C-alpha positions in Angstrom: 34.8 -105.4 77.2 31.0 -106.0 78.1 31.0 -109.1 80.9 29.1 -112.2 79.6 27.9 -113.9 82.6 27.1 -116.8 80.5 30.4 -117.5 79.2 31.6 -119.9 82.2 28.6 -122.0 81.7 29.5 -122.4 78.1 32.9 -122.9 78.8 32.4 -125.4 81.1 29.9 -127.6 79.0 31.8 -127.2 76.0 35.0 -128.9 77.6 33.0 -131.3 78.8 31.4 -132.3 75.6 34.7 -131.9 74.3 36.7 -134.6 77.1 33.7 -137.1 76.1 34.4 -136.5 72.4 38.1 -137.2 72.7 37.5 -139.8 75.3 35.2 -141.7 72.7 37.8 -141.5 70.1 40.2 -143.5 72.2 38.1 -146.7 72.9 39.6 -149.4 70.6 37.8 -150.7 67.5 34.8 -153.1 68.0 35.8 -156.8 67.8 35.5 -158.4 64.3 33.6 -162.0 64.7 34.0 -165.2 63.7 32.1 -164.8 60.3 34.3 -162.0 59.1 35.9 -162.7 55.6 39.1 -164.4 55.9 41.1 -161.6 55.0 40.1 -159.7 57.8 41.6 -159.8 61.2 38.9 -161.4 63.6 39.5 -161.0 67.1 37.2 -163.5 68.1 39.1 -166.2 66.1 42.0 -164.6 67.8 40.2 -165.1 71.1 39.3 -168.4 70.4 43.0 -169.5 70.1 43.7 -167.6 73.3 41.3 -169.7 75.0 42.5 -173.0 73.6 46.1 -172.1 74.0 45.4 -170.7 77.7 42.8 -173.9 78.4 44.0 -174.3 82.3 43.5 -170.1 82.8 46.6 -170.6 84.8 50.2 -169.3 85.4 53.0 -170.6 83.1 56.4 -169.2 84.0 59.2 -170.3 81.9 60.3 -173.9 82.9 56.8 -175.2 84.0 54.6 -177.9 82.8 52.1 -175.5 81.7 54.6 -173.3 79.9 56.0 -176.7 78.1 52.3 -177.2 77.3 51.2 -173.6 75.8 54.5 -174.1 73.8 53.5 -177.4 72.4 50.0 -175.6 71.7 51.4 -173.0 69.6 53.1 -175.4 67.8 49.6 -177.2 66.8 48.6 -173.8 65.8 51.5 -173.1 63.2 50.9 -176.5 62.0 47.2 -175.5 61.4 48.4 -172.4 59.6 51.2 -174.7 57.6 53.8 -172.0 58.9 57.3 -174.0 59.1 58.8 -173.4 62.5 61.6 -174.4 64.7 62.4 -174.1 68.2 65.4 -172.6 69.7 66.5 -174.2 73.6 69.3 -172.6 75.0 70.3 -171.5 78.5 70.8 -167.5 78.6 70.7 -164.7 81.0 69.5 -161.1 81.0 71.5 -158.4 80.3 70.9 -155.7 83.1 71.5 -158.3 86.1 72.6 -162.0 86.3 69.1 -163.7 85.8 69.0 -166.8 83.8 66.8 -169.3 82.7 66.6 -172.3 80.0 64.2 -171.3 77.4 62.5 -172.4 74.3 61.8 -169.5 71.8 59.5 -170.4 68.9 60.5 -169.2 65.7 57.8 -169.5 62.7 58.3 -168.6 59.0 56.1 -167.3 56.3 58.3 -166.9 52.9 58.8 -164.2 50.9 60.0 -163.3 47.4 63.5 -163.1 49.0 65.4 -164.7 51.6 66.0 -161.8 53.9 65.6 -159.5 55.5 62.8 -160.8 57.9 60.0 -158.7 59.3 59.8 -159.8 62.7 56.3 -159.8 64.6 57.5 -160.7 68.3 55.6 -161.4 71.6 56.3 -163.7 74.6 54.0 -166.6 75.5 55.5 -167.0 79.4 53.8 -165.5 82.2 54.8 -164.2 85.6 54.6 -167.0 88.3 51.1 -165.2 89.5 49.3 -164.3 86.5 47.3 -166.5 83.7 48.9 -164.0 81.2 45.7 -163.4 79.1 46.8 -159.8 78.7 50.3 -159.9 79.3 51.1 -161.5 76.6 49.0 -163.8 75.5 46.6 -161.4 73.5 49.8 -160.2 72.0 50.7 -163.7 70.7 47.3 -164.5 69.5 47.4 -161.4 67.6 50.5 -162.4 65.8 48.7 -165.8 65.1 45.8 -164.2 63.7 47.9 -161.6 61.8 49.8 -164.3 60.0 46.7 -166.3 59.3 45.5 -162.9 57.3 49.2 -162.3 55.8 49.8 -166.0 54.4 46.7 -165.5 52.3 48.6 -162.6 50.6 51.9 -163.9 50.6 54.5 -163.7 49.1 55.8 -160.3 49.9 58.9 -158.9 49.0 60.5 -160.1 52.4 59.9 -162.8 54.4 57.9 -162.7 57.6 59.3 -164.3 61.1 57.0 -164.9 64.0 59.1 -164.5 67.2 57.3 -166.0 70.1 60.0 -165.6 73.0 60.2 -167.4 76.3 61.2 -165.9 79.5 60.4 -162.4 79.0 59.0 -162.0 82.5 62.3 -162.9 84.0 64.4 -160.3 82.3 63.7 -160.2 78.4 65.5 -163.8 78.6 64.1 -165.2 75.6 64.7 -162.1 73.4 68.5 -162.2 74.5 68.7 -165.7 73.7 67.3 -164.9 70.2 69.0 -161.7 69.1 72.5 -162.5 71.0 72.9 -166.7 69.3 70.6 -167.6 66.9 72.0 -167.1 63.2 68.8 -165.7 62.0 69.0 -162.3 64.4 71.3 -160.9 61.9 68.5 -161.2 59.4 65.8 -159.6 61.0 65.5 -156.3 59.3 62.4 -154.4 61.4 60.4 -155.9 64.4 57.0 -155.0 65.7 56.8 -156.2 68.9 53.4 -156.9 71.1 52.8 -156.1 74.8 50.1 -155.9 77.3 49.9 -154.4 80.7 46.5 -154.8 82.3 43.5 -156.2 80.3 41.7 -153.6 78.4 42.7 -150.5 76.6 43.4 -149.3 73.2 46.9 -150.5 71.6 49.4 -148.0 71.2 52.5 -147.7 69.4 54.5 -146.1 72.6 58.3 -146.1 71.2 60.2 -146.3 68.2 63.6 -146.6 67.1 65.2 -143.2 66.6 64.7 -142.7 62.7 60.9 -144.1 62.2 59.5 -142.2 59.2 58.9 -145.3 57.2 57.6 -147.1 60.5 55.1 -144.4 61.6 54.1 -143.7 58.1 53.5 -147.8 57.8 51.3 -147.5 60.7 48.9 -144.6 59.5 49.0 -145.8 56.1 45.0 -146.4 55.6 44.6 -147.3 59.1 41.6 -145.5 60.8 42.6 -146.8 64.7 46.1 -145.6 64.8 46.7 -144.4 68.3 49.8 -143.6 70.3 52.0 -140.7 71.4 55.5 -140.2 70.9 55.0 -138.3 74.1 55.2 -142.0 75.4 58.8 -142.4 74.1 60.0 -139.7 76.6 58.1 -141.4 79.5 59.4 -144.7 78.6 62.6 -143.5 79.0 62.3 -142.7 82.5 60.3 -145.9 83.8 61.7 -148.9 85.1 59.8 -150.9 82.6 61.0 -153.0 79.8 59.8 -155.2 77.1 61.6 -157.4 74.6 61.9 -154.6 71.8 64.8 -153.2 74.0 66.9 -156.1 73.4 66.0 -155.5 69.3 67.1 -152.0 69.9 70.1 -153.1 71.4 70.9 -155.1 68.6 70.2 -151.8 66.3 67.2 -153.3 64.4 64.4 -150.8 63.6 61.0 -151.0 65.0 58.0 -150.4 66.7 56.7 -151.3 70.0 53.0 -151.9 71.0 51.1 -152.0 74.2 47.6 -151.2 76.2 47.8 -150.3 79.6 43.8 -150.7 80.8 42.6 -152.0 84.0 46.4 -152.0 85.1 45.4 -153.3 88.7 45.0 -156.9 86.7 48.7 -156.6 85.7 50.9 -159.5 87.0 48.4 -160.9 88.6 45.4 -163.6 89.0 42.8 -161.0 87.3 44.9 -161.3 84.3 42.6 -164.0 83.0 40.8 -164.8 80.0 37.2 -163.7 81.3 38.8 -160.2 82.1 40.4 -159.5 78.7 38.6 -157.4 76.3 38.4 -158.6 73.4 38.4 -154.9 71.5 42.2 -154.7 72.5 43.1 -158.2 70.3 41.2 -156.3 67.6 43.3 -153.1 68.2 46.3 -155.3 68.1 45.5 -157.2 65.2 44.7 -154.1 62.9 48.0 -152.3 64.0 50.2 -155.4 63.0 48.5 -155.8 59.5 48.2 -152.0 58.9 52.2 -151.8 59.6 53.0 -155.2 58.1 51.1 -154.7 54.8 53.0 -151.3 54.0 56.1 -152.1 55.3 56.5 -155.5 53.5 56.2 -153.5 50.2 58.5 -150.7 51.1 62.4 -150.3 50.5 64.2 -151.0 54.1 67.5 -149.4 53.3 66.5 -146.2 54.8 63.9 -145.6 57.6 63.8 -142.0 56.8 64.2 -139.3 59.4 63.1 -139.1 62.8 58.7 -138.3 63.1 56.9 -137.3 66.2 53.5 -138.4 66.1 50.2 -138.2 67.7 47.1 -140.3 67.4 45.1 -139.1 70.0 43.3 -135.9 68.6 39.6 -136.8 68.3 41.0 -139.7 66.8 42.8 -138.1 64.0 46.6 -139.3 63.5 49.4 -136.1 62.9 52.9 -136.8 62.2 55.8 -135.0 60.8 59.7 -134.3 60.9 60.9 -134.3 64.5 63.0 -131.2 63.0 60.1 -129.3 61.7 58.6 -129.0 65.1 60.6 -125.6 65.5 59.5 -124.3 62.0 55.9 -124.9 63.0 56.7 -122.9 66.4 58.2 -120.1 64.8 55.6 -119.6 62.5 52.7 -120.1 64.8 54.7 -117.2 66.6 54.4 -115.0 63.9 50.7 -115.6 63.6 50.4 -115.0 67.0 52.4 -111.8 67.2 50.1 -110.4 63.9 47.0 -111.3 66.5 48.4 -109.6 68.8 49.4 -106.3 67.2 45.9 -106.4 65.3 44.1 -107.2 68.8 45.6 -103.7 70.2 46.3 -104.9 73.7 49.1 -103.0 75.4 52.6 -105.0 75.8 52.4 -104.6 79.5 49.1 -106.4 79.6 50.3 -109.1 77.4 53.6 -109.8 80.0 51.0 -109.6 83.2 49.1 -112.2 81.7 52.3 -114.3 80.7 53.1 -114.1 84.3 50.0 -114.9 85.9 49.7 -117.9 83.7 52.3 -120.0 85.8 50.7 -118.9 88.7 47.6 -120.7 87.5 49.7 -123.4 86.7 50.8 -123.6 90.3 47.9 -123.3 91.9 46.1 -126.1 90.3 49.1 -128.4 91.0 49.4 -127.8 94.0 45.8 -127.7 95.1 45.9 -131.4 93.5 49.0 -132.4 95.1 48.0 -130.9 98.6 44.5 -133.0 98.6 46.0 -136.3 97.6 48.7 -135.8 100.2 45.8 -135.0 103.1 44.2 -138.3 101.5 47.2 -140.3 102.6 47.7 -138.6 105.9 43.9 -139.3 106.8 43.7 -142.6 105.4 47.4 -143.9 105.4 47.2 -144.8 102.0 46.5 -143.6 98.0 45.4 -146.6 96.1 47.0 -146.7 92.6 44.1 -148.3 90.9 40.8 -148.0 93.5 38.0 -150.8 92.8 35.7 -147.9 93.6 37.3 -145.2 92.2 34.6 -142.1 92.3 36.0 -140.5 95.5 39.1 -140.4 93.5 38.4 -139.1 90.5 36.0 -136.6 92.0 39.0 -135.5 94.5 40.8 -135.0 91.5 38.4 -133.2 89.6 37.4 -131.0 93.0 40.8 -130.3 93.8 42.2 -129.3 90.5 39.1 -126.6 90.2 39.9 -124.9 93.6 43.2 -124.6 92.3 41.9 -122.9 88.9 39.5 -121.0 90.7 42.3 -119.6 92.6 44.4 -118.5 89.9 41.3 -117.2 87.9 40.4 -115.2 91.2 43.9 -113.5 91.1 44.0 -112.9 87.4 41.1 -111.1 87.1 42.0 -108.4 89.6 44.5 -107.3 87.2 43.3 -108.2 83.8 40.4 -108.5 81.3 39.5 -112.1 79.8 41.0 -111.0 76.3 44.4 -109.7 77.9 44.9 -112.9 79.8 43.8 -115.1 77.2 47.0 -113.5 75.1 49.0 -113.7 78.0 48.0 -117.3 78.5 49.2 -118.3 74.8 52.0 -116.1 75.2 53.3 -118.4 78.2 52.3 -121.7 76.0 54.6 -120.2 73.4 57.3 -120.0 76.0 56.7 -124.2 77.2 56.3 -125.1 73.4 60.0 -123.9 72.7 60.9 -125.7 75.9 59.3 -129.1 75.2 61.1 -128.5 71.2 64.4 -128.3 72.4 64.5 -130.3 75.4 61.8 -133.0 75.0 61.2 -133.2 71.4 59.1 -136.3 71.3 56.8 -134.4 73.5 56.6 -131.1 71.5 53.6 -132.2 69.3 51.6 -132.0 72.4 52.0 -128.3 72.5 52.7 -127.4 68.6 49.3 -128.5 67.5 47.3 -126.4 70.1 49.5 -123.5 69.3 49.0 -123.9 65.6 45.5 -124.0 66.1 45.0 -121.7 69.1 47.4 -118.5 67.2 44.8 -118.9 64.1 41.9 -118.5 66.3 43.3 -115.5 67.9 43.8 -114.1 64.6 40.6 -114.7 62.9 38.8 -113.3 66.1 40.1 -109.9 65.3 37.6 -109.8 62.5 34.8 -111.4 64.8 32.1 -108.5 66.1 33.0 -107.5 69.9 30.1 -109.2 71.6 31.0 -112.7 70.1 34.7 -112.3 70.3 35.0 -114.3 73.8 32.5 -117.1 72.6 34.7 -117.8 69.4 37.9 -117.6 71.3 36.5 -121.0 72.8 37.3 -122.5 69.9 41.3 -122.4 71.0 40.2 -125.0 73.4 39.3 -127.4 70.7 43.0 -128.8 69.7 44.1 -127.6 73.5 42.0 -130.4 75.5 43.2 -133.5 73.7 46.6 -132.7 74.7 45.8 -131.9 78.2 43.1 -133.1 79.5 42.6 -135.3 77.4 45.4 -137.4 78.4 44.4 -137.6 82.1 42.2 -140.7 81.7 45.0 -142.5 79.8 47.7 -141.6 82.8 45.3 -142.3 85.1 45.2 -145.9 83.7 48.7 -146.2 83.4 50.5 -144.6 85.7 47.4 -144.8 88.9 47.3 -142.4 91.7 50.1 -142.7 93.5 51.7 -140.9 90.4 49.2 -138.4 90.6 51.8 -136.1 90.1 52.2 -137.3 86.2 48.5 -136.4 85.8 48.3 -133.1 87.2 50.6 -130.7 85.0 48.2 -131.6 82.1 45.0 -130.6 84.4 47.1 -127.5 85.0 48.2 -126.7 81.8 44.2 -126.6 80.6 43.6 -124.5 83.6 45.7 -121.8 82.2 43.9 -121.9 78.8 40.3 -122.2 80.1 40.6 -119.5 83.0 40.1 -116.5 81.2 36.7 -117.7 80.4 35.8 -118.0 83.8 36.7 -114.3 84.9 32.8 -113.7 85.4 32.2 -116.5 87.3 30.5 -115.6 91.2 33.9 -117.1 93.0 32.9 -117.0 96.4 29.8 -119.5 96.1 31.5 -121.6 93.3 34.4 -121.8 95.5 32.4 -123.0 98.5 30.8 -125.2 96.4 33.2 -127.1 94.7 35.6 -127.0 98.5 32.3 -129.1 99.5 32.6 -131.5 97.0 36.2 -131.8 97.4 36.0 -132.4 101.3 33.2 -134.9 100.6 35.2 -136.9 97.7 38.1 -136.3 100.5 36.3 -138.0 103.4 34.6 -140.8 101.0 38.3 -141.7 99.8 39.6 -141.7 103.5 36.9 -143.5 105.0 35.4 -145.9 102.5 37.4 -149.4 101.5 38.4 -148.9 98.2 39.1 -152.5 97.3 37.0 -154.8 95.3 37.8 -158.4 93.9 38.1 -156.8 90.6 40.8 -154.3 91.9 41.7 -155.9 95.1 44.9 -155.0 97.3 47.9 -156.4 96.2 49.9 -158.7 98.8 52.2 -161.2 98.6 53.0 -163.7 101.4 56.5 -164.6 101.8 57.7 -167.4 103.8 61.6 -167.4 104.9 63.2 -170.6 106.2 66.7 -170.4 107.6 67.7 -173.9 107.2 71.1 -173.6 109.6 69.5 -172.2 112.5 65.7 -173.5 111.8 63.9 -170.3 112.4 61.2 -169.9 110.0 59.2 -166.6 109.1 56.1 -165.0 107.1 56.3 -161.9 105.8 53.5 -159.9 104.3 54.4 -157.6 101.6 52.2 -155.0 100.8 52.0 -153.5 96.9 54.8 -155.8 96.7 57.5 -153.9 98.6 59.6 -155.3 101.5 60.5 -151.5 102.8 60.6 -151.3 106.5 60.3 -147.5 106.9 57.0 -147.0 104.8 54.9 -148.7 102.8 52.8 -147.2 100.1 49.4 -149.6 100.5 49.5 -150.5 104.3 47.9 -154.1 105.5 44.1 -154.1 106.4 42.0 -156.4 107.9 41.9 -159.5 108.1 45.9 -159.6 107.5 46.7 -157.3 109.5 46.0 -159.9 112.3 48.5 -162.4 111.0 51.5 -160.3 111.4 53.6 -158.0 113.7 52.3 -154.4 112.2 54.5 -152.0 114.6 58.0 -153.7 115.2 60.2 -154.3 111.9 62.9 -157.4 112.1 65.5 -158.6 109.7 64.4 -162.0 108.9 66.7 -163.0 106.3 70.0 -164.6 107.5 72.0 -163.5 104.6 70.7 -159.5 105.4 71.1 -159.1 108.8 70.6 -155.1 108.5 67.6 -155.5 106.1 64.6 -154.8 108.1 61.3 -155.9 107.1 57.9 -155.2 107.9 54.4 -157.3 108.5 56.4 -160.5 109.7 55.5 -163.4 112.2 57.3 -166.4 113.4 56.8 -169.5 111.8 57.5 -173.2 111.9 59.4 -175.6 109.4 58.2 -176.5 106.2 59.8 -179.7 106.3 61.1 -179.7 103.0 64.3 -181.2 101.5 67.0 -178.6 101.4 68.6 -177.4 97.9 71.9 -178.8 96.9 75.0 -177.4 95.2 78.0 -179.8 94.4 81.8 -178.6 93.8 82.3 -180.6 90.6 85.9 -179.7 90.2 88.3 -176.9 89.9 89.3 -176.1 86.6 92.7 -177.0 85.9 95.3 -174.2 86.1 92.9 -171.5 86.6 90.7 -169.9 89.4 87.2 -171.6 88.2 85.4 -174.1 89.9 82.9 -176.0 88.2 79.3 -176.5 90.6 75.8 -178.2 90.3 72.8 -176.7 91.6 69.6 -178.5 92.3 66.3 -178.0 94.0 65.4 -181.4 95.5 61.7 -180.0 95.9 61.0 -179.0 92.3 61.2 -175.1 93.2 60.8 -172.8 90.5 63.8 -170.7 90.9 67.5 -171.0 92.7 69.4 -167.9 93.8 73.3 -168.5 94.5 74.8 -165.5 96.7 78.4 -164.7 96.8 80.2 -162.0 99.0 81.6 -159.0 97.1 85.0 -160.5 98.9 85.0 -163.3 97.0 85.8 -161.4 93.7 83.7 -163.4 91.4 84.5 -162.1 88.0 82.0 -164.1 85.8 80.0 -167.4 85.4 79.8 -169.7 82.6 76.5 -171.5 82.0 75.1 -173.1 78.9 77.3 -171.7 76.1 77.4 -168.3 77.7 80.1 -166.5 79.8 78.4 -163.9 82.1 80.2 -161.1 84.0 78.6 -160.1 87.1 79.0 -157.3 89.7 77.7 -157.0 93.1 74.3 -155.3 94.2 74.5 -152.1 95.6 71.1 -151.9 97.1 68.2 -154.1 98.7 68.3 -157.1 100.7 71.1 -158.7 98.2 73.6 -155.4 98.8 77.0 -156.5 98.9 76.8 -160.0 97.3 76.8 -161.2 93.6 73.6 -162.7 92.6 73.0 -165.6 90.4 69.6 -165.6 89.8 68.4 -169.2 88.0 64.7 -169.6 86.7 62.5 -172.3 85.5 64.4 -175.0 87.5 61.9 -177.5 88.8 63.7 -181.1 88.5 66.8 -179.4 86.4 70.4 -179.9 87.4 72.1 -176.8 86.5 76.2 -176.6 86.2 77.8 -173.3 86.4 82.1 -172.5 86.6 82.6 -169.8 88.7 85.4 -167.8 87.5 87.4 -165.5 90.4 89.9 -163.6 90.4 91.9 -165.3 92.5 90.1 -168.8 93.9 92.7 -169.5 97.0 90.6 -169.6 99.9 87.0 -171.1 100.7 84.6 -169.0 99.8 81.4 -168.7 102.4 77.9 -167.8 100.5 74.1 -168.7 100.3 71.9 -170.6 98.4 68.0 -169.7 98.2 65.4 -171.8 97.0 62.7 -170.0 96.0 59.0 -171.5 95.3 55.5 -170.1 94.8 54.1 -172.9 96.6 53.9 -172.3 100.1 54.1 -174.8 103.2 50.7 -176.5 103.9 50.9 -174.7 107.7 49.9 -171.3 105.6 46.8 -172.6 104.5 44.9 -170.6 106.9 46.4 -167.1 105.8 46.4 -168.3 102.0 42.7 -168.6 102.3 42.5 -164.9 104.5 44.6 -163.6 101.5 41.6 -164.0 99.3 38.7 -161.6 98.0 39.9 -158.3 97.8 43.4 -158.9 98.0 45.8 -160.6 95.3 49.6 -161.8 94.7 51.4 -159.6 92.1 54.4 -159.8 90.1 56.7 -162.2 91.9 53.8 -163.3 94.0 53.8 -165.5 97.0 57.6 -167.2 97.7 58.7 -169.7 99.9 62.2 -169.5 100.5 64.6 -171.6 101.9 68.2 -170.3 103.1 71.1 -172.3 103.4 74.7 -171.5 104.1 77.0 -172.9 101.8 80.9 -173.2 101.4 82.7 -173.2 98.2 
């Protein structure tokens, strides 16, 4: 076949065009205004509600005065909507560890034609101690309220609707645990739609469903132009430490869907999760998801949720779905089409096999080149930032480094094969990948099956295209392949960040396999030189420039430790919220480095003498009043004792540490009995940890149940607040601008040895 020197140019331009077409299709819908008809969801109306709920634009963690104020404002909004409601106030604890809080869940009811089961629309109204919570999860709360306003206009439906606004989600899904574990209405919930946020922008995607989800997925995609999501996310979420209230519903065997957005994730759990940074289009997308799914579900029979479906809402905005078991059928049929195309092409089997062997080499060189570049970046700069404020050096490095790997793989392959032979070899390798995914990661198989179905048909048709146009025609194989490969990179960059660049690189490598045959006629040496210079420039820029900005700052928490027994006090700066001694993925930068010891680590927590902290310094006493623990009584004829805990400075949290040797079995709080096990890692290793959230001015009674309580037990009481001592004001001011607290944030920890 005659060489076409313009083919690489066509392939690159075509890929860029497809990438931007795919990217534009993934943007959330435009927000509807205040003037929208009553039956239409309006993000502007929802945002006005959010501005009222979060008027102070400050954090409102469980138990805080602002948390109670937000709850009262929510009650006002429900009253305006004439939705009957109740408050569930109770103590509850997380399921994964002994973190407890007194929660106040809000439960609103829109009656239906029957009394049950309920369609529950769920979001949480609390925030972490450092964030105003506009995205996480104020956007979800007001999306539910605005959707409820519309649904109430259309009610009654066949089923009643429940608005479930939970508390203390940020402390371990405690509000959801309280509802699904204690409230009588929990047993009458038939379907749950949970709405979450992880950032301040981006499309609202369905990223988790219950196992049998046919009815659910069809309800979402029914007459919904902006349905968005990947069943691949089910596979990713199983392997991530993150969690949402939906997990509690799933453990209660209640079917449903979990929606979230992940744009501007640097803002997640930081002061930048604020009203002014929230993209109002995201609220619109939340609302359209809720209304589409709710309207359809409320008129369907819920006795069967149907089969397990895979779904893909990311192919140029087009939604696809099918029964998971049909993936294997689609794979077999596509393989037969591929075989027919291969036989018709008259390519030798040996050449096909060689193309099959060379394909993973291109995949490897692309991934390896990207990994090596970001490894060098970490060596030269001492750091790789997850979400840099100035992101062009990282993006350019990602493009340049993977392009280098692609060119190396291309140069190797073209020594042995012609373009057409390599195209067939690449798609043969794709068939193998599709088989592996179908068998072992079925929720992700559709990402491979759709390109295979389309690609095999294009290959078959190409046999009837004139020889001089065949390769150009075969560029069409990239059309459906790009959204499943390069098209995912922006979403993965937003959600995973560059510290997890390995999650991004395989998708670049997959596209490299398919595009490499179209680059065979490229002039490799000058192209390698140009791409190499671009990669070197981006590597140098990423290593030397300060990439933090106020919109995307470095995450640094200030921790203050005071040992009340020996009067020692320390400060600790926790880069990227880690306490690791050996290494820190985001080293501190000036001016914070001048406040702490940068080289030597130290055990600064009296309860963890073997646990070393970096970035510490000596400090002085806070002069705060110590917390108290009072042994009220030993329960008669048992190995249980009743104690009362109190923070005498209105701290938000108290932690009780008891050594493993105490053989604590469980504890009682409120009406709950909570089993415990000792921690196996971290600073609390070897201790039973009871973590009480939202304390403030509360006195909390516990009953501690031991296997054998005969001897006095020594432990520790930790009194924890986000308020720092006044003498740290200078450090607090220095930690501003391009620095930001994150997650649990700043902590002042008073440590007191106790005996029970």
